N, C-alpha and C positions, 0 to 999 in steps of 0.2 A: 504493500500500500504506500509506504514511504517512498519507494522507488518511482511509483506512478506519479506521486505528487511532485517529486523532484523533476521528472521529465516534463510535467505540465507547466511548472514554473519556468523551466528553461525555454520551453516553447513560447511562453508569453514574453519573456525577455527578448528572444530572437525576433518575434513579431514586432515588438516595440522598436527594436533597432532598425528593422526594415522600413518602418513607417516614420522614423525620426527624420527631421529636416537636417540638411547639411549646414544651414545657417538660418538665423531668424532675425527679423526686423519688426519694428512697431512704430506707430505714430499716426501721422496725418491721414484722415479719412478722405480728404479732397482727391488724392490721386489713386485711391484704393482700386477702382475698376481697371485702370490702365496697368497698375502693378500686377494685379491678378492675371490680366491677359498676358503680360510679359512673362510672369512666373510659369504659367501653364505652357507657353510656347518654348521657353528655355528648358523646362523639364523634358519636354518631348524631344528637343534637339540634343540635349546633353545628359539627361538622366539625373541632373542635380535637383535636389528638393529644397525649396525655400518656403518658409512661413513668413507671412507679413500680417500682423494684427492691426486692424484699423481701430484706433482708440483716441485719436486726437493728437495734435501737435504738442500740446503741453505734456501729455503723458509720454510721447515719443522722446522729447528732449530730456525729461527726467530719467527715463530708463536708460538712455545711452550715456548720460552723465554718470549714472550709478553703475554702468557696465552690466546692465541686466538684459541687454540685447546685443546682437552683433552689429546692427546698424539702426539708425533712427531716421524717421521721416518727419519733416517739418515744413509747413507752408510759411512759417515766419523764419526768415533767414537770421542767423546769429552773426553778430558783429565779430570782426577779427579779435577784438579784445576778449569777448566772451568765449570764443573758440579756444584761444590761447589759455585762458584760465582753466578751462575744463579739458584740455588736451584733446581737441577734436579737429578733424578735417571736415570740409563742407564743399559740396558741388551740386548744381541744379540737375534735376532729372527730366522735367517736362514743364510745359506752361499750359494752364487751364483758365477757365473763366468762372466767375461767381455770378449767378443770375438771381433776379427777383422773381421767385416762383409764387404762384397764387392760385386760389381756389374760389372763384366767383361763379356760382351756378348760372349757366346760360349766358355768360359773358366771356368773350374771347378777345384777343388782340389788344390788350391794354397797353397804353403808353404811359411812361412815368418820367417826369422831369427830374432834374437833379434836386430841385427844391422839394418836390413831393417825396422822393426817397428819403431825404434828410428829415423832413417833418414826420414821416411815418416812423422812422427809427427813433426820433426824439419823443415819440408818444403824443405829439400834438394833433395828429389827424385821428379822429375818432370814428368817422363813418366814411363809407366808400364814395358817397356823393359829395365829398369835400370839394371846394372850389378849385383847389390846386390840382386835384386829379381830373376834375371835369374840364379844366382848361386844355389839357392835352388830349382829351377824348370827347370832343364836342358832339360827335355823332353817336356816341354810345350811351345807352340808358343805364346809368349806374344806380344801384339800389341804395336806399337809405338803411343800410345794415351796418352794425358795428364791426369794425375792422379788428382782426386779431393778428398781432405781429408775432411771427415765429422766429426764434433765434437759437443759437447753440447754448446748451447748458454746461458744456465742458470747456476747458481751456483749449482754444482752437486757433490754428493758423488761418482758417477761413474767416473767423471773426476778426483776427488781426488785420488781414487784408481788406476786409469790408470796412472796418472802422478807420483804417488808414485812408481809404477812398473817401469816407465821410469827412475826415479831418481835412482833406484837400478841397472838398467841395462845399463845406459849411462851417462858418466861423463859430457858431454856437456850439456845434459838436466838438470842434477842435479845442475850444476853451474848457468845456465841461468834462470831456471824456478822453479825447485823443485816440491814439491807435493802441489797442490792447488785445491780448488773447482772450481775456475774460472781462465782461462788463456787467455792472449792475444796471440793467436796462431801465430807462425812465418810463413813466406812464403806468397805467393800471390795466392794460389790455394786451399783455404779451405772455407767451408761454415758451418754454425751452425744451429742445430735443437733443439727445446725445448723438454726436456725429452727424454728418450730412444725411445719412439714411434716416436718422431719427427726426431731423427737421422735415425731410420729405414726407415721412409717414404722418407727422402731425398736420402738415398742410393738406394732404390727401383726405384726412378724416375730419378736418375742421372747415366747414363752409365759411366763406368770407374771410379767409386767412391769407397772409402773405408773409414771405420770409426769404432770407438769403441762403443759398446753397450752391453746390457745384453743378455745373451744366450737365455732366454725365449722368448723375443720379436723377436730376429732373427729367432729362430726356428718356432714360430707361424706364422711369415710372410714369411717363406720359403726363407730367404736371405742366400746366400752362406757364409760360415765361413771358415777362413783360419786355417790350421794346423800350430801351432806356436812352435818355439824353446824355451825350458825351460832352467833353470839355469845350468842343467847338460849337455846341448848340444843335447838333444833328441827332436825330433819333435812330438808334442802331439796334438791329435785331441780334439776338444771341445766336450766332452761327459761326462755323469754323473760319470762314474768310475774314470776318471782322476780328476774331481772336488773333488770327495771323497778322493782321495789320497792327494790332496792339503789341504782340510779341516782338515784332521787328523793331520796336522803339527801345527795347531793353538793352542795357549795357552791363555786361558781366565781366568783372576784372579779376583774373586769378590772383593778382597781388593782394586783393582784398577778400580772398577765399570766396569769390563770386557773390559777395553780399550785394543784393539789389532788390528794391521793392518797385514793382512796375505798375501798380494800380493807378488808374486815371491818366493814361498816356495821352499825349497830344495826337492830332491827326483827325481829319474830317471823317474818315471811315473807321476809326478805331473804336472798338468796344471798350467802355469805360472801367469795367471792374474785372481786372485780370490779375493772375498771380502765378509766379513760378513756385514750384515745390522742390525741396532740397533734401539731400541725403547727408547724414552725419556719421562719421567714422571715428573710432578711438585711435589715437596716434600710436599707442604701444602694441597694437594688435595687427602688425603688418601682414602676417601670413593669412589671417582671416580677412583683412581688408582687401587683399588681392582677389579673394573669392567673390567678394561683393562687387568690386570694380569690374571683374570679368563679366558678371551678370549685366551690369549697366552698360558696359562696352558692347556686349552682344545686343542688348535692347536698343541702343542708339543705332546700330547697324541694321537690325532686322525687325525692329518693333514699331517703325514709323506708321505703317498702315493700321496697326492695332490702336495706336494712340489717336490717329486722325479719325478713325471710325467711331471712336468714343467722344469726339469733340475736343481732344487735347491737341496742342501744337507741339510736334516733335522739335527738338533743338536742332538748329542748323548745323551743317558740317563745320563751319568756321568756329562755332562754339564748342562742339564735341572734340575738335582738335585741341583746343585750349585745355579742355578738361583732361584729356589724355596726357598732355604735357605736364599738367599739374600733378596728376597721379604719379607720373614718372619721377618728378622732382621730389616727391614725398616718399618714394620707394614703395608704392602700393599698386603698381601696375605689373 
């Protein structure tokens, strides 16, 4: 009997080893769909198993700082000073967009001005037929229904980029809140969801709600997305070509560990709320770091269509070349 039990335990251990990931990451939910697409394709091509847990940029940063994961994902880039303090490297993975997703029964194709987005976020707009919203939608019959604003409940890079955009577009927001991963949201008609999927789930189940979330999750869940006013005063639909216009304005400098915030770019055709998402690696784990960079190197070369089909903007070759040089200079390629 003891022998049978020993064999059974050994079998369980062997099975666990077969199912174990070669390395693991955690963090931002914003790029989760594209990372999962890349992970699946990479596994098929190489047999390497990777786990990535979507739990928000705040958690991803904490876990990599504590060395509880092999790599971290964050939509909030860390400054060179913070990276040095925590012994981390940083590089961008992909560029995506944050959309204003909404649920108004029987109403589609809403347009939102910069002023309306700010006033909604500040808790000043209580009803959907508010004059600021009506000004951009003169031919739409907007209901006199209470507006519910949906936001992230966890520390989030999506929130950081959204509030960075608000800080650029609205003086009141900039003075009162600024750009942060976590915000005590003003007003009395807001609710919070964990991760971008959590926000999307709340919007879908809450009539007359609106919130910020990543384009890929909104698209895959068939949630309506507003056309929004950009810095130049043009109303821009959330679609790949407008995201590409925005991404082209980004400037990533390897001497600054690629630190860049690209929300609210200039340009008549630019979509106004975009963000790069970043990978964080521990400096002292060079052999493991090489496994992670090999995955992203493969994804840069082979995963562009996966990213584009999900509404993300693949990094241009000029930038991925800089990233490879950065890896080499750090001894992690």
